[in-house]
C-alpha positions, 0 to 999 in steps of 0.5 A, spaced: 148 876 556 142 877 560 139 884 561 134 887 565 128 890 561 122 894 561 116 891 558 110 895 555 103 893 553 099 888 555 098 884 549 104 880 548 105 874 551 112 875 554 109 881 557 104 877 561 109 872 563 113 878 565 108 881 569 106 875 573 114 874 574 114 881 577 108 879 582 111 873 584 118 876 585 115 881 590 111 877 594 115 870 594 113 868 601 105 869 600 106 865 593 110 859 597 104 859 602 099 858 596 103 853 593 104 849 599 096 849 600 095 847 593 100 841 594 095 838 599 090 836 593 095 831 591 096 828 598 089 824 598 087 819 592 090 817 586 091 820 579 085 819 574 088 816 568 082 820 564 083 826 567 091 826 567 090 825 559 085 831 558 090 835 562 096 832 557 091 834 551 090 841 554 097 842 555 099 840 548 093 844 545 095 851 549 102 850 548 101 849 540 097 855 540 102 859 544 107 857 539 103 859 533 101 866 537 109 867 538 110 866 531 106 871 529 108 877 534 116 876 533 119 876 526 124 872 523 129 867 527 126 870 533 119 868 532 121 861 529 126 860 535 120 862 540 115 857 536 119 851 536 121 852 543 114 852 546 111 847 541 117 842 543 116 843 551 108 843 550 109 836 547 114 834 552 110 836 558 104 832 555 108 826 554 111 826 561 103 826 563 101 820 559 108 816 561 107 818 568 100 816 569 099 810 564 106 807 566 107 809 573 101 812 575 104 817 580 103 824 582 110 824 584 113 823 577 108 828 575 110 834 579 118 832 578 118 831 571 112 835 569 114 841 573 121 841 571 120 840 564 115 846 565 121 850 568 125 848 562 120 850 557 119 857 560 127 858 560 127 856 553 121 860 551 124 867 554 131 865 551 128 865 544 124 871 545 130 874 548 127 876 554 131 872 559 133 876 565 137 875 572 130 875 575 127 870 571 132 865 572 132 866 579 125 865 579 125 859 575 131 856 580 126 857 586 120 854 582 125 848 581 127 848 588 120 848 590 118 842 585 123 838 588 121 839 595 114 837 593 116 831 589 120 829 595 114 829 600 109 826 596 114 820 595 117 820 603 112 819 608 112 821 615 115 814 617 121 815 612 128 818 613 126 822 620 130 824 626 127 822 633 120 822 630 118 815 632 111 812 630 104 816 631 101 813 637 108 811 641 107 817 645 115 818 644 119 822 640 117 828 636 110 824 633 108 823 641 110 830 643 105 833 637 100 828 639 100 830 646 099 837 645 094 835 640 090 831 645 091 835 651 091 842 649 097 844 654 104 844 655 107 837 658 105 837 665 111 831 667 118 832 667 120 833 660 126 828 661 121 822 662 119 822 655 124 822 649 124 828 645 119 832 650 125 836 652 125 840 646 122 847 646 115 847 644 113 852 638 114 847 632 110 842 636 104 847 638 104 849 630 104 842 628 098 840 633 094 846 631 095 845 624 092 838 625 086 840 629 085 845 623 085 839 618 081 835 622 075 840 623 075 841 616 074 833 615 081 831 614 082 824 617 087 824 623 092 820 620 092 824 614 092 830 618 099 828 621 102 826 614 100 833 612 105 836 617 110 835 611 106 841 608 109 845 614 116 843 613 115 844 606 113 851 607 119 852 612 124 849 607 121 853 601 122 860 606 129 858 607 130 858 599 127 865 599 131 868 605 138 865 603 137 868 596 135 875 600 141 874 604 145 873 598 143 880 595 144 883 601 151 881 601 152 884 594 151 878 590 148 879 583 148 876 576 151 870 575 154 870 582 147 870 585 144 865 580 149 860 582 149 861 590 141 861 589 142 854 585 146 851 590 141 852 596 135 850 591 138 844 589 141 842 596 139 835 598 139 837 605 134 842 604 129 837 600 130 832 605 128 837 611 122 839 607 119 832 609 122 831 616 117 833 621 122 834 627 123 841 629 130 842 625 127 846 619 123 851 622 129 853 627 134 854 621 128 858 618 129 862 624 136 863 624 136 865 616 131 870 618 135 873 624 141 873 619 137 877 614 134 882 618 141 883 622 144 885 615 138 889 614 138 893 621 146 894 620 143 899 614 137 902 616 138 901 624 130 902 625 127 899 631 122 895 626 128 891 624 131 890 631 124 887 633 124 882 627 131 880 629 129 879 636 123 875 634 127 871 630 132 869 635 127 868 641 122 864 637 127 860 634 130 858 641 122 857 642 123 852 637 130 849 638 135 852 643 141 851 638 138 857 635 142 861 640 148 860 636 147 866 631 147 870 637 155 872 637 155 874 630 148 878 631 152 881 637 158 883 633 154 887 628 150 891 634 156 893 637 160 895 631 154 899 629 154 902 636 161 904 637 161 907 630 155 911 632 157 913 639 153 920 638 147 916 638 148 912 643 141 913 647 137 911 640 141 904 640 141 903 648 133 904 647 133 899 641 138 894 645 133 894 651 127 893 646 131 887 643 132 884 650 125 885 652 123 881 646 128 876 645 130 874 652 123 872 655 121 868 648 128 864 648 128 862 655 121 861 658 122 854 656 128 853 660 126 857 666 120 853 666 123 846 666 128 848 671 123 851 676 118 845 676 123 839 675 130 842 676 132 840 668 139 844 667 138 850 662 143 846 657 140 839 658 141 835 652 138 828 651 144 823 651 145 816 648 149 811 652 156 809 651 154 802 650 150 804 644 151 801 637 153 808 634 158 810 640 165 812 637 168 815 643 173 810 643 176 812 636 182 816 638 181 824 637 186 825 632 183 819 628 177 823 628 179 829 626 184 828 621 183 821 618 181 822 611 183 815 608 180 813 601 176 807 605 171 812 607 169 813 600 168 806 598 160 807 600 158 814 601 152 813 605 154 815 612 156 808 616 152 805 621 153 798 624 146 798 626 144 799 619 148 794 616 154 799 615 161 796 615 164 801 621 161 807 624 162 813 621 167 817 626 170 823 622 165 829 623 167 833 616 166 826 612 160 825 616 158 832 614 158 831 607 155 825 607 149 827 611 148 833 607 147 829 600 144 822 603 142 824 611 143 818 614 144 814 608 138 809 609 135 811 602 142 809 599 142 802 602 134 801 600 136 803 592 142 799 590 141 803 583 143 809 587 150 807 588 153 810 581 149 817 582 151 817 589 158 817 588 158 822 583 153 827 587 158 826 593 164 828 590 161 834 586 159 836 593 166 835 596 169 839 590 163 845 591 165 845 598 172 845 598 172 851 593 167 855 597 171 854 603 177 857 599 172 862 596 170 865 603 178 866 605 179 870 598 173 874 600 175 876 607 182 878 604 179 881 597 178 889 598 171 890 595 165 895 597 160 889 598 160 885 602 163 891 607 168 889 613 162 889 618 158 884 613 165 880 612 165 880 620 158 877 620 159 872 615 166 869 618 163 869 625 157 866 623 161 861 619 166 859 625 161 859 630 157 854 627 163 850 625 166 850 632 160 848 635 159 843 631 165 840 632 164 841 640 158 837 639 161 831 635 166 830 641 161 832 647 156 827 644 160 822 640 155 818 636 154 817 629 148 821 629 150 827 632 155 828 626 149 830 622 149 836 617 142 838 620 146 841 626 150 846 622 146 847 616 148 855 616 155 853 613 151 851 607 148 857 606 155 861 607 158 856 603 153 858 597 154 865 598 162 864 598 162 860 591 157 865 588 162 871 590 168 868 587 164 866 581 161 873 580 169 876 581 171 871 576 165 874 571 168 881 572 175 879 570 176 880 562 182 875 562 181 868 559 183 864 565 178 867 569 173 866 564 175 858 563 175 858 571 168 861 571 165 856 566 168 851 570 165 853 577 158 854 573 159 847 570 159 844 577 153 847 579 149 844 573 153 837 575 150 838 582 143 840 580 143 834 575 146 829 580 141 831 586 135 830 580 137 823 578 138 821 586 131 823 587 129 820 581 131 813 582 128 814 589 121 815 587 
């Protein structure tokens, strides 16, 4: 059983590790910035076999020295276990470097296998030293999530598995949008409906263009600077992990429940696929999660600072993608609940709500107002595909799209597009949600035949997790607990059903395969992860054999999910 502890002294290797973990724990986003910048080192040039061999030798030497040192500071079995675990992991890490460089010569494999081996090694070391805490496990999970995301962007270029990006130089799509801002230094001066994807709000594209400009100024090539937009999306995806973890804590998760929920987000393929997708999706999700977290904080502190943070998250989020407004009903519910519960302080809240509107409304609406005044673009304009498109599914009956879960849809768990060689066009939004949450639009699955066995394994594990999470959410709503509170339950429920309902509305209003992608409803994954963690946390507190067995089963699903995601990514690289 994990326990919290206080470490004294500076000579103990475990004390040093613990102090380091404390600093990372206190400043995770700052650490994420530094790690993402360091990742840029690996986006240029090839690996030198000689340098990598030297690194491998250093790892082995330092690891063995640490093993000998740990044997001297611990007595008996504890010292032996610690020494063996450190020594074994040092040898494993060195072997990974040698294999990767001389057999595959790939930075991607160094990062993926070497990084994950290091996480396992630290875990075994802390376990052997009897210093394994919930906090340390969480940091290792977050580190593993970052490693997987980094390996993904090293393997998948900006020309792979993108959405509406197009090629650099085409003048269309998100790539053309970024290139336009880079070249001209101002917002589009034409009707934004005239170019593909230019109707989107510009914040993500402005940041990407500035980021490219900074890189070019310090000597990075133009094409390479464009490729390095993935450093931004890697950072956003990493921040999503951190924000999700903090949301889980704010909602009352701790111990095994918190670890499980965080692990689902860390190892969810949706988030590491989005870490390499240079459109505006992942930044908009980051702002949604930021709004959720700061709303939960405000419900407790009721401070002007927190409500300003909520306003900035929603306003800047809508400057990134207008669909961020969908978090607004749940936020409004919390605002109204607190207001009517504290009517004696109504002046305080009216001032805060006024500040909120003054910040959020101009940021969120300026793009729509500008386009309407200049070109009469409707406020709710969304680019629509033609009914003659090869992926149109509007001719499939409503009831079939809603309730057909026939077995034939799972013979191939990659989302089906006839234009990509699929046997039919995917039509059920829920089936498409699960498929795209694992494999996006399935191009990678078709490009890598070896994935077929692992893809089914990962898909059905995810389906089990999702079904259990939905049941756990219903259980959470009816269970009388101190945390989450009633207002937190209402916030979670309203967020979930708003995004779920509008996802279905979108799928039927725009009846094409591409509109059923999980990227339009990612917050459902975060709420599902929380619900799963809540159920596991409850079961761990029950001292009955059946509860212990079920909790072990839930934990094993998390492990299988993580392993399935690893093997799918490993085969792709």
